[in-house]
N, C-alpha and C positions, 0 to 999 in steps of 0.2 A: 538399358537406360535407367536413370535414377528414379523415374516415376513408374517403373515397372512395364512400360510400353516396349514394343520391339521395333527395332530399326533394321531393315534389311538393306544391305549394300547394293543389291541388284533388284530391279523390278522384273518379275516374270509372273506369268499366270500359273495357276495350279496345274500340275501334270507336265509342265514344260521343263522343269529342272532335270538335269542329267546327273547321274552318279559321279561322273568324272569331275564335276564342279566341286565336289566335297574335298578334293585333294588340292585345291587352290590354296595359296598362302593365306593364313589367318581364317580358314574356313573349317567347319566340322560338321559331321553328319549326326543328326539326332532323330530318335524315334519317340513318338508320343502316342500312348494308348488312350482309348476313350475313358478309361478309369482315372486318368490324370497322371499316371506314372510316365516319367521321361528317362531316357538313357542315351548315352553316346554310343554310336555304332561305328565300328572300324570298317571303312569301305575297302580296305586293301584286299581282303580275300575275294570279294566280288569283282574288283578291278582285275585281279589275277585270272579270274575266270573269263575275262573278256567282256564284262558287262559295263564298262566305263561309259558307254553311250546310251545305256538303258535309262528310260524315264523313271524317276523315283517312284511314281505311282505304281508301276508294274512290279516293283520289288517289295511292296508293303505286305504282300501275302506270305513272304518268307520270314516274317517276324512273329514271335510268340511272347505274350506277357504272362507274368506269374499269376495274374488274375484269371487266366483262362482264355483271354482273347486271342484269336488266331490271325490278327492283323493289327498293325500300328502304322500311323502316318509317319512319313519321313520328311524331314526338312533340313536344309542347309542353313547353318547359323554361323555367325562370326564368333571368334573365340571369346569376345567380351560378352556375348549373349548366353554363354553356358551357365547353368545354375551352379551355385556354390556347393550344394550338398543335396543328398536325397535322390540322386540319380542312380538308376539300375533296375534290374528286374525284367528287362526286355531282352530276349535272346534271338539270335539269328539262326535260321535254318536254311542251309544252302539249297 
């Protein structure tokens, strides 16, 4: 949004979102570390492993940040909510 706020198309409580939802049209999967770093995450390898119905919260321990954090929160965002630059530095460990 223009004022920097976030608008989510769906209402759901934390821990309820499923990985498969990130493959919906105009959706993307993002990881955010406690240090403030954000990165887009490709859900396709996890989907290929049969994890499409997995709750996002359960996959957060599979992420590593360059700051040394061994966990990052996952969220599904609309394509318009993606940051313009500065994203990266969070890596997926299967």
